[in-house]
All heavy atoms as a GROMACS GRO file, in nm:
protein
  511
    1MET      N    1   9.277  14.062   7.332
    1MET     CA    2   9.334  14.048   7.465
    1MET      C    3   9.406  13.914   7.473
    1MET      O    4   9.349  13.810   7.441
    1MET     CB    5   9.224  14.057   7.569
    1MET     CG    6   9.269  14.035   7.709
    1MET     SD    7   9.127  14.051   7.819
    1MET     CE    8   9.212  14.062   7.971
    2ALA      N    9   9.528  13.913   7.517
    2ALA     CA   10   9.606  13.790   7.528
    2ALA      C   11   9.569  13.715   7.655
    2ALA      O   12   9.530  13.775   7.756
    2ALA     CB   13   9.754  13.824   7.530
    3PHE      N   14   9.583  13.583   7.649
    3PHE     CA   15   9.557  13.498   7.764
    3PHE      C   16   9.670  13.515   7.864
    3PHE      O   17   9.786  13.500   7.830
    3PHE     CB   18   9.545  13.353   7.718
    3PHE     CG   19   9.524  13.255   7.830
    3PHE    CD1   20   9.407  13.257   7.903
    3PHE    CD2   21   9.618  13.160   7.861
    3PHE    CE1   22   9.385  13.167   8.005
    3PHE    CE2   23   9.598  13.069   7.962
    3PHE     CZ   24   9.481  13.073   8.034
    4GLN      N   25   9.638  13.555   7.988
    4GLN     CA   26   9.737  13.574   8.092
    4GLN      C   27   9.698  13.495   8.215
    4GLN      O   28   9.583  13.500   8.259
    4GLN     CB   29   9.749  13.721   8.129
    4GLN     CG   30   9.798  13.807   8.017
    4GLN     CD   31   9.802  13.954   8.056
    4GLN    OE1   32   9.750  13.993   8.159
    4GLN    NE2   33   9.865  14.034   7.973
    5LEU      N   34   9.793  13.420   8.270
    5LEU     CA   35   9.767  13.343   8.391
    5LEU      C   36   9.765  13.433   8.512
    5LEU      O   37   9.845  13.525   8.523
    5LEU     CB   38   9.875  13.236   8.409
    5LEU     CG   39   9.881  13.131   8.300
    5LEU    CD1   40   9.998  13.038   8.326
    5LEU    CD2   41   9.752  13.053   8.294
    6LYS      N   42   9.670  13.407   8.602
    6LYS     CA   43   9.662  13.484   8.725
    6LYS      C   44   9.623  13.389   8.838
    6LYS      O   45   9.566  13.283   8.815
    6LYS     CB   46   9.561  13.597   8.712
    6LYS     CG   47   9.423  13.551   8.668
    6LYS     CD   48   9.333  13.666   8.632
    6LYS     CE   49   9.211  13.608   8.564
    6LYS     NZ   50   9.140  13.702   8.484
    7SER      N   51   9.656  13.425   8.957
    7SER     CA   52   9.628  13.342   9.073
    7SER      C   53   9.510  13.401   9.149
    7SER      O   54   9.517  13.513   9.197
    7SER     CB   55   9.751  13.337   9.162
    7SER     OG   56   9.724  13.263   9.278
    8ASP      N   57   9.398  13.326   9.157
    8ASP     CA   58   9.288  13.368   9.244
    8ASP      C   59   9.198  13.248   9.273
    8ASP      O   60   9.195  13.151   9.200
    8ASP     CB   61   9.211  13.488   9.190
    8ASP     CG   62   9.115  13.459   9.076
    8ASP    OD1   63   9.118  13.349   9.020
    8ASP    OD2   64   9.036  13.546   9.044
    9ARG      N   65   9.128  13.256   9.383
    9ARG     CA   66   9.045  13.145   9.430
    9ARG      C   67   8.899  13.187   9.434
    9ARG      O   68   8.866  13.299   9.468
    9ARG     CB   69   9.088  13.104   9.571
    9ARG     CG   70   9.233  13.067   9.582
    9ARG     CD   71   9.245  12.922   9.594
    9ARG     NE   72   9.386  12.886   9.601
    9ARG     CZ   73   9.428  12.766   9.583
    9ARG    NH1   74   9.343  12.671   9.558
    9ARG    NH2   75   9.555  12.738   9.589
   10LYS      N   76   8.810  13.092   9.400
   10LYS     CA   77   8.666  13.115   9.405
   10LYS      C   78   8.600  12.990   9.462
   10LYS      O   79   8.661  12.885   9.472
   10LYS     CB   80   8.612  13.141   9.264
   10LYS     CG   81   8.670  13.263   9.198
   10LYS     CD   82   8.620  13.278   9.056
   10LYS     CE   83   8.686  13.397   8.990
   10LYS     NZ   84   8.655  13.407   8.850
   11ALA      N   85   8.471  12.999   9.497
   11ALA     CA   86   8.397  12.881   9.538
   11ALA      C   87   8.396  12.783   9.422
   11ALA      O   88   8.385  12.823   9.306
   11ALA     CB   89   8.255  12.919   9.577
   12THR      N   90   8.409  12.655   9.449
   12THR     CA   91   8.421  12.555   9.343
   12THR      C   92   8.330  12.437   9.363
   12THR      O   93   8.275  12.416   9.472
   12THR     CB   94   8.566  12.504   9.333
   12THR    OG1   95   8.600  12.437   9.455
   12THR    CG2   96   8.665  12.614   9.305
   13GLU      N   97   8.315  12.361   9.257
   13GLU     CA   98   8.241  12.234   9.257
   13GLU      C   99   8.320  12.138   9.169
   13GLU      O  100   8.376  12.177   9.067
   13GLU     CB  101   8.102  12.254   9.197
   13GLU     CG  102   8.020  12.127   9.191
   13GLU     CD  103   7.881  12.150   9.133
   13GLU    OE1  104   7.830  12.264   9.146
   13GLU    OE2  105   7.827  12.056   9.076
   14ASN      N  106   8.327  12.012   9.210
   14ASN     CA  107   8.402  11.914   9.133
   14ASN      C  108   8.323  11.869   9.009
   14ASN      O  109   8.202  11.846   9.016
   14ASN     CB  110   8.433  11.790   9.217
   14ASN     CG  111   8.539  11.816   9.320
   14ASN    OD1  112   8.623  11.903   9.302
   14ASN    ND2  113   8.537  11.740   9.428
   15LYS      N  114   8.394  11.860   8.897
   15LYS     CA  115   8.342  11.805   8.773
   15LYS      C  116   8.447  11.709   8.720
   15LYS      O  117   8.567  11.736   8.731
   15LYS     CB  118   8.315  11.913   8.668
   15LYS     CG  119   8.206  12.009   8.706
   15LYS     CD  120   8.072  11.943   8.693
   15LYS     CE  121   7.961  12.043   8.723
   15LYS     NZ  122   7.831  11.981   8.722
   16THR      N  123   8.404  11.600   8.662
   16THR     CA  124   8.499  11.505   8.603
   16THR      C  125   8.501  11.528   8.454
   16THR      O  126   8.397  11.534   8.389
   16THR     CB  127   8.456  11.360   8.633
   16THR    OG1  128   8.451  11.343   8.774
   16THR    CG2  129   8.552  11.261   8.573
   17ILE      N  130   8.621  11.541   8.400
   17ILE     CA  131   8.637  11.563   8.257
   17ILE      C  132   8.759  11.485   8.209
   17ILE      O  133   8.857  11.473   8.282
   17ILE     CB  134   8.650  11.714   8.226
   17ILE    CG1  135   8.656  11.739   8.077
   17ILE    CG2  136   8.768  11.775   8.297
   17ILE    CD1  137   8.642  11.884   8.037
   18ARG      N  138   8.751  11.432   8.089
   18ARG     CA  139   8.863  11.356   8.033
   18ARG      C  140   8.934  11.444   7.931
   18ARG      O  141   8.870  11.507   7.848
   18ARG     CB  142   8.813  11.229   7.966
   18ARG     CG  143   8.753  11.132   8.064
   18ARG     CD  144   8.701  11.008   7.992
   18ARG     NE  145   8.634  10.921   8.083
   18ARG     CZ  146   8.691  10.822   8.149
   18ARG    NH1  147   8.818  10.798   8.131
   18ARG    NH2  148   8.621  10.748   8.232
   19PHE      N  149   9.066  11.445   7.938
   19PHE     CA  150   9.148  11.520   7.845
   19PHE      C  151   9.234  11.423   7.764
   19PHE      O  152   9.284  11.326   7.820
   19PHE     CB  153   9.243  11.614   7.920
   19PHE     CG  154   9.177  11.732   7.984
   19PHE    CD1  155   9.127  11.725   8.113
   19PHE    CD2  156   9.168  11.852   7.916
   19PHE    CE1  157   9.067  11.834   8.172
   19PHE    CE2  158   9.108  11.962   7.974
   19PHE     CZ  159   9.058  11.953   8.103
   20PRO      N  160   9.255  11.452   7.637
   20PRO     CA  161   9.352  11.372   7.561
   20PRO      C  162   9.490  11.390   7.625
   20PRO      O  163   9.525  11.499   7.673
   20PRO     CB  164   9.349  11.436   7.421
   20PRO     CG  165   9.221  11.512   7.416
   20PRO     CD  166   9.190  11.554   7.556
   21LEU      N  167   9.569  11.283   7.627
   21LEU     CA  168   9.700  11.288   7.692
   21LEU      C  169   9.791  11.395   7.632
   21LEU      O  170   9.865  11.461   7.706
   21LEU     CB  171   9.769  11.151   7.684
   21LEU     CG  172   9.703  11.041   7.767
   21LEU    CD1  173   9.775  10.908   7.746
   21LEU    CD2  174   9.702  11.078   7.914
   22ASP      N  175   9.785  11.414   7.501
   22ASP     CA  176   9.871  11.516   7.441
   22ASP      C  177   9.832  11.656   7.489
   22ASP      O  178   9.919  11.742   7.508
   22ASP     CB  179   9.871  11.508   7.288
   22ASP     CG  180   9.734  11.533   7.227
   22ASP    OD1  181   9.633  11.488   7.284
   22ASP    OD2  182   9.729  11.598   7.120
   23LEU      N  183   9.705  11.680   7.514
   23LEU     CA  184   9.661  11.810   7.565
   23LEU      C  185   9.708  11.828   7.709
   23LEU      O  186   9.754  11.937   7.747
   23LEU     CB  187   9.509  11.824   7.556
   23LEU     CG  188   9.450  11.956   7.602
   23LEU    CD1  189   9.511  12.074   7.525
   23LEU    CD2  190   9.299  11.956   7.587
   24ILE      N  191   9.700  11.725   7.789
   24ILE     CA  192   9.750  11.731   7.926
   24ILE      C  193   9.898  11.767   7.926
   24ILE      O  194   9.942  11.854   8.003
   24ILE     CB  195   9.726  11.598   8.000
   24ILE    CG1  196   9.577  11.578   8.026
   24ILE    CG2  197   9.805  11.593   8.131
   24ILE    CD1  198   9.541  11.441   8.081
   25ASN      N  199   9.974  11.703   7.840
   25ASN     CA  200  10.118  11.730   7.833
   25ASN      C  201  10.144  11.875   7.791
   25ASN      O  202  10.232  11.941   7.847
   25ASN     CB  203  10.186  11.634   7.736
   25ASN     CG  204  10.186  11.492   7.788
   25ASN    OD1  205  10.182  11.469   7.908
   25ASN    ND2  206  10.190  11.396   7.698
   26ARG      N  207  10.068  11.926   7.695
   26ARG     CA  208  10.086  12.064   7.650
   26ARG      C  209  10.051  12.164   7.760
   26ARG      O  210  10.119  12.265   7.778
   26ARG     CB  211  10.002  12.090   7.525
   26ARG     CG  212  10.057  12.017   7.402
   26ARG     CD  213   9.965  12.024   7.283
   26ARG     NE  214   9.933  12.160   7.247
   26ARG     CZ  215   9.825  12.196   7.179
   26ARG    NH1  216   9.739  12.105   7.136
   26ARG    NH2  217   9.802  12.321   7.149
   27ILE      N  218   9.945  12.134   7.836
   27ILE     CA  219   9.906  12.221   7.947
   27ILE      C  220  10.015  12.219   8.055
   27ILE      O  221  10.055  12.323   8.106
   27ILE     CB  222   9.769  12.181   8.004
   27ILE    CG1  223   9.659  12.210   7.901
   27ILE    CG2  224   9.742  12.254   8.137
   27ILE    CD1  225   9.523  12.154   7.938
   28ASP      N  226  10.063  12.100   8.089
   28ASP     CA  227  10.169  12.088   8.189
   28ASP      C  228  10.294  12.165   8.146
   28ASP      O  229  10.357  12.232   8.229
   28ASP     CB  230  10.204  11.942   8.214
   28ASP     CG  231  10.099  11.869   8.296
   28ASP    OD1  232  10.021  11.936   8.368
   28ASP    OD2  233  10.096  11.744   8.289
   29GLU      N  234  10.328  12.160   8.019
   29GLU     CA  235  10.444  12.234   7.968
   29GLU      C  236  10.421  12.385   7.978
   29GLU      O  237  10.511  12.460   8.015
   29GLU     CB  238  10.474  12.195   7.824
   29GLU     CG  239  10.530  12.056   7.810
   29GLU     CD  240  10.541  12.009   7.664
   29GLU    OE1  241  10.516  12.090   7.572
   29GLU    OE2  242  10.572  11.891   7.644
   30ALA      N  243  10.300  12.429   7.945
   30ALA     CA  244  10.267  12.572   7.953
   30ALA      C  245  10.275  12.621   8.097
   30ALA      O  246  10.327  12.730   8.125
   30ALA     CB  247  10.128  12.598   7.896
   31ILE      N  248  10.226  12.541   8.191
   31ILE     CA  249  10.229  12.578   8.332
   31ILE      C  250  10.374  12.586   8.380
   31ILE      O  251  10.412  12.681   8.449
   31ILE     CB  252  10.150  12.476   8.417
   31ILE    CG1  253  10.000  12.488   8.388
   31ILE    CG2  254  10.179  12.495   8.566
   31ILE    CD1  255   9.918  12.375   8.447
   32ALA      N  256  10.456  12.490   8.341
   32ALA     CA  257  10.595  12.486   8.386
   32ALA      C  258  10.676  12.603   8.332
   32ALA      O  259  10.772  12.648   8.397
   32ALA     CB  260  10.659  12.354   8.344
   33SER      N  261  10.637  12.656   8.216
   33SER     CA  262  10.714  12.763   8.155
   33SER      C  263  10.677  12.902   8.209
   33SER      O  264  10.742  13.000   8.174
   33SER     CB  265  10.695  12.761   8.003
   33SER     OG  266  10.564  12.801   7.968
   34GLU      N  267  10.577  12.911   8.294
   34GLU     CA  268  10.532  13.039   8.349
   34GLU      C  269  10.590  13.062   8.488
   34GLU      O  270  10.620  12.967   8.560
   34GLU     CB  271  10.380  13.044   8.357
   34GLU     CG  272  10.312  13.045   8.223
   34GLU     CD  273  10.339  13.172   8.143
   34GLU    OE1  274  10.346  13.280   8.204
   34GLU    OE2  275  10.354  13.161   8.021
   35ASP      N  276  10.604  13.188   8.526
   35ASP     CA  277  10.654  13.223   8.659
   35ASP      C  278  10.541  13.235   8.761
   35ASP      O  279  10.566  13.265   8.876
   35ASP     CB  280  10.731  13.356   8.653
   35ASP     CG  281  10.862  13.342   8.577
   35ASP    OD1  282  10.916  13.230   8.572
   35ASP    OD2  283  10.908  13.443   8.522
   36VAL      N  284  10.417  13.214   8.719
   36VAL     CA  285  10.301  13.225   8.808
   36VAL      C  286  10.269  13.086   8.864
   36VAL      O  287  10.251  12.992   8.787
   36VAL     CB  288  10.179  13.279   8.730
   36VAL    CG1  289  10.057  13.285   8.819
   36VAL    CG2  290  10.209  13.414   8.670
   37PRO      N  291  10.263  13.072   8.996
   37PRO     CA  292  10.229  12.942   9.052
   37PRO      C  293  10.080  12.912   9.026
   37PRO      O  294   9.993  12.984   9.075
   37PRO     CB  295  10.258  12.956   9.202
   37PRO     CG  296  10.248  13.103   9.228
   37PRO     CD  297  10.287  13.173   9.100
   38ILE      N  298  10.054  12.810   8.948
   38ILE     CA  299   9.916  12.776   8.913
   38ILE      C  300   9.903  12.625   8.897
   38ILE      O  301   9.995  12.558   8.850
   38ILE     CB  302   9.871  12.850   8.784
   38ILE    CG1  303   9.722  12.832   8.761
   38ILE    CG2  304   9.952  12.808   8.666
   38ILE    CD1  305   9.665  12.924   8.656
   39SER      N  306   9.788  12.573   8.935
   39SER     CA  307   9.761  12.430   8.922
   39SER      C  308   9.703  12.400   8.784
   39SER      O  309   9.663  12.491   8.710
   39SER     CB  310   9.661  12.386   9.029
   39SER     OG  311   9.536  12.449   9.006
   40PHE      N  312   9.695  12.273   8.752
   40PHE     CA  313   9.633  12.230   8.626
   40PHE      C  314   9.489  12.280   8.622
   40PHE      O  315   9.445  12.338   8.523
   40PHE     CB  316   9.637  12.077   8.616
   40PHE     CG  317   9.582  12.023   8.488
   40PHE    CD1  318   9.665  12.003   8.379
   40PHE    CD2  319   9.448  11.992   8.475
   40PHE    CE1  320   9.616  11.954   8.259
   40PHE    CE2  321   9.397  11.943   8.356
   40PHE     CZ  322   9.481  11.923   8.248
   41SER      N  323   9.416  12.262   8.732
   41SER     CA  324   9.277  12.307   8.737
   41SER      C  325   9.266  12.458   8.720
   41SER      O  326   9.178  12.506   8.648
   41SER     CB  327   9.213  12.268   8.870
   41SER     OG  328   9.200  12.129   8.880
   42GLY      N  329   9.354  12.531   8.783
   42GLY     CA  330   9.353  12.676   8.770
   42GLY      C  331   9.374  12.720   8.626
   42GLY      O  332   9.309  12.812   8.577
   43PHE      N  333   9.465  12.652   8.558
   43PHE     CA  334   9.491  12.683   8.417
   43PHE      C  335   9.366  12.657   8.333
   43PHE      O  336   9.326  12.740   8.252
   43PHE     CB  337   9.607  12.598   8.365
   43PHE     CG  338   9.639  12.624   8.220
   43PHE    CD1  339   9.735  12.716   8.185
   43PHE    CD2  340   9.572  12.556   8.118
   43PHE    CE1  341   9.765  12.742   8.051
   43PHE    CE2  342   9.600  12.580   7.985
   43PHE     CZ  343   9.696  12.673   7.952
   44VAL      N  344   9.304  12.542   8.353
   44VAL     CA  345   9.186  12.505   8.274
   44VAL      C  346   9.071  12.603   8.301
   44VAL      O  347   9.003  12.646   8.208
   44VAL     CB  348   9.143  12.359   8.302
   44VAL    CG1  349   9.010  12.326   8.238
   44VAL    CG2  350   9.251  12.263   8.255
   45ILE      N  351   9.051  12.641   8.426
   45ILE     CA  352   8.945  12.736   8.460
   45ILE      C  353   8.969  12.869   8.388
   45ILE      O  354   8.878  12.925   8.326
   45ILE     CB  355   8.936  12.756   8.612
   45ILE    CG1  356   8.880  12.630   8.678
   45ILE    CG2  357   8.851  12.879   8.647
   45ILE    CD1  358   8.898  12.626   8.828
   46GLN      N  359   9.093  12.919   8.394
   46GLN     CA  360   9.123  13.046   8.330
   46GLN      C  361   9.111  13.037   8.178
   46GLN      O  362   9.064  13.131   8.113
   46GLN     CB  363   9.263  13.094   8.369
   46GLN     CG  364   9.266  13.138   8.515
   46GLN     CD  365   9.402  13.188   8.555
   46GLN    OE1  366   9.465  13.262   8.481
   46GLN    NE2  367   9.448  13.148   8.672
   47ALA      N  368   9.150  12.924   8.121
   47ALA     CA  369   9.137  12.905   7.976
   47ALA      C  370   8.990  12.904   7.935
   47ALA      O  371   8.952  12.963   7.833
   47ALA     CB  372   9.206  12.777   7.932
   48CYS      N  373   8.904  12.840   8.015
   48CYS     CA  374   8.761  12.837   7.986
   48CYS      C  375   8.700  12.976   7.999
   48CYS      O  376   8.618  13.017   7.915
   48CYS     CB  377   8.689  12.740   8.079
   48CYS     SG  378   8.727  12.567   8.048
   49GLU      N  379   8.739  13.050   8.103
   49GLU     CA  380   8.688  13.187   8.119
   49GLU      C  381   8.730  13.274   8.001
   49GLU      O  382   8.649  13.351   7.948
   49GLU     CB  383   8.739  13.247   8.250
   49GLU     CG  384   8.674  13.187   8.373
   49GLU     CD  385   8.735  13.235   8.503
   49GLU    OE1  386   8.848  13.288   8.503
   49GLU    OE2  387   8.669  13.217   8.607
   50TYR      N  388   8.854  13.259   7.958
   50TYR     CA  389   8.903  13.335   7.843
   50TYR      C  390   8.823  13.300   7.718
   50TYR      O  391   8.781  13.389   7.642
   50TYR     CB  392   9.052  13.306   7.822
   50TYR     CG  393   9.110  13.376   7.702
   50TYR    CD1  394   9.151  13.508   7.710
   50TYR    CD2  395   9.125  13.310   7.580
   50TYR    CE1  396   9.205  13.574   7.601
   50TYR    CE2  397   9.178  13.375   7.470
   50TYR     CZ  398   9.218  13.507   7.481
   50TYR     OH  399   9.270  13.571   7.372
   51ALA      N  400   8.799  13.172   7.696
   51ALA     CA  401   8.723  13.128   7.578
   51ALA      C  402   8.581  13.185   7.582
   51ALA      O  403   8.532  13.235   7.480
   51ALA     CB  404   8.719  12.976   7.572
   52LEU      N  405   8.516  13.179   7.696
   52LEU     CA  406   8.380  13.232   7.707
   52LEU      C  407   8.374  13.382   7.686
   52LEU      O  408   8.282  13.432   7.621
   52LEU     CB  409   8.321  13.195   7.844
   52LEU     CG  410   8.289  13.047   7.864
   52LEU    CD1  411   8.258  13.019   8.010
   52LEU    CD2  412   8.176  13.003   7.774
   53GLU      N  413   8.471  13.454   7.738
   53GLU     CA  414   8.473  13.600   7.724
   53GLU      C  415   8.501  13.643   7.580
   53GLU      O  416   8.466  13.753   7.541
   53GLU     CB  417   8.578  13.661   7.816
   53GLU     CG  418   8.541  13.652   7.962
   53GLU     CD  419   8.656  13.686   8.055
   53GLU    OE1  420   8.766  13.722   8.007
   53GLU    OE2  421   8.636  13.675   8.177
   54ASN      N  422   8.563  13.555   7.502
   54ASN     CA  423   8.603  13.591   7.367
   54ASN      C  424   8.521  13.522   7.258
   54ASN      O  425   8.558  13.525   7.141
   54ASN     CB  426   8.752  13.564   7.349
   54ASN     CG  427   8.834  13.661   7.429
   54ASN    OD1  428   8.852  13.774   7.390
   54ASN    ND2  429   8.878  13.618   7.547
   55MET      N  430   8.411  13.460   7.296
   55MET     CA  431   8.320  13.400   7.199
   55MET      C  432   8.240  13.507   7.130
   55MET      O  433   8.226  13.619   7.181
   55MET     CB  434   8.224  13.302   7.268
   55MET     CG  435   8.290  13.174   7.312
   55MET     SD  436   8.174  13.065   7.400
   55MET     CE  437   8.061  13.023   7.269
   56ASP      N  438   8.182  13.474   7.017
   56ASP     CA  439   8.092  13.564   6.946
   56ASP      C  440   7.979  13.604   7.041
   56ASP      O  441   7.912  13.518   7.098
   56ASP     CB  442   8.037  13.494   6.822
   56ASP     CG  443   7.941  13.580   6.743
   56ASP    OD1  444   7.935  13.702   6.767
   56ASP    OD2  445   7.872  13.526   6.656
   57ALA      N  446   7.962  13.732   7.061
   57ALA     CA  447   7.863  13.783   7.157
   57ALA      C  448   7.721  13.741   7.124
   57ALA      O  449   7.639  13.727   7.212
   57ALA     CB  450   7.872  13.934   7.164
   58SER      N  451   7.689  13.719   6.997
   58SER     CA  452   7.552  13.684   6.960
   58SER      C  453   7.519  13.541   7.002
   58SER      O  454   7.403  13.509   7.023
   58SER     CB  455   7.533  13.698   6.809
   58SER     OG  456   7.606  13.599   6.739
   59GLY      N  457   7.620  13.457   7.015
   59GLY     CA  458   7.596  13.319   7.054
   59GLY      C  459   7.527  13.237   6.947
   59GLY      O  460   7.485  13.125   6.970
   60LYS      N  461   7.512  13.292   6.827
   60LYS     CA  462   7.443  13.222   6.719
   60LYS      C  463   7.543  13.186   6.611
   60LYS      O  464   7.635  13.261   6.581
   60LYS     CB  465   7.334  13.311   6.658
   60LYS     CG  466   7.225  13.348   6.755
   60LYS     CD  467   7.123  13.439   6.691
   60LYS     CE  468   7.019  13.482   6.792
   60LYS     NZ  469   6.924  13.576   6.736
   61LYS      N  470   7.522  13.069   6.552
   61LYS     CA  471   7.606  13.027   6.440
   61LYS      C  472   7.554  13.091   6.312
   61LYS      O  473   7.435  13.119   6.299
   61LYS     CB  474   7.603  12.875   6.425
   61LYS     CG  475   7.666  12.804   6.543
   61LYS     CD  476   7.665  12.655   6.522
   61LYS     CE  477   7.729  12.583   6.640
   61LYS     NZ  478   7.727  12.440   6.625
   62ASN      N  479   7.642  13.114   6.220
   62ASN     CA  480   7.601  13.167   6.090
   62ASN      C  481   7.519  13.061   6.017
   62ASN      O  482   7.557  12.946   6.009
   62ASN     CB  483   7.722  13.204   6.004
   62ASN     CG  484   7.796  13.323   6.060
   62ASN    OD1  485   7.736  13.406   6.128
   62ASN    ND2  486   7.924  13.333   6.032
   63LYS      N  487   7.406  13.102   5.964
   63LYS     CA  488   7.319  13.011   5.890
   63LYS      C  489   7.336  13.035   5.741
   63LYS      O  490   7.350  13.149   5.697
   63LYS     CB  491   7.173  13.031   5.928
   63LYS     CG  492   7.143  12.994   6.071
   63LYS     CD  493   6.996  13.011   6.101
   63LYS     CE  494   6.967  12.975   6.246
   63LYS     NZ  495   6.827  12.992   6.279
   64ILE      N  496   7.337  12.926   5.666
   64ILE     CA  497   7.344  12.937   5.519
   64ILE      C  498   7.201  12.948   5.466
   64ILE      O  499   7.117  12.864   5.495
   64ILE     CB  500   7.415  12.815   5.457
   64ILE    CG1  501   7.558  12.807   5.511
   64ILE    CG2  502   7.412  12.821   5.306
   64ILE    CD1  503   7.631  12.682   5.470
   65ASN      N  504   7.172  13.053   5.392
   65ASN     CA  505   7.036  13.073   5.339
   65ASN      C  506   7.023  13.016   5.201
   65ASN      O  507   7.099  13.020   5.118
   65ASN     CB  508   7.000  13.222   5.336
   65ASN     CG  509   6.987  13.275   5.478
   65ASN    OD1  510   6.948  13.202   5.568
   65ASN    ND2  511   7.021  13.400   5.498
   0.00000   0.00000   0.00000
């Protein structure tokens, strides 16, 4: 499933997080290139949701025996 930006609102809580400047610039460029009105926070929330939905379902790392 491809990552697609969408506009929606949910109950929120503030968290402070530091991003590398180059990542901020890349996110800002991605937002500017889309036709969907979205904030930086909205993009990050959707990217995190996408990452969580597409993680290995077992949640376990492969162990070397």
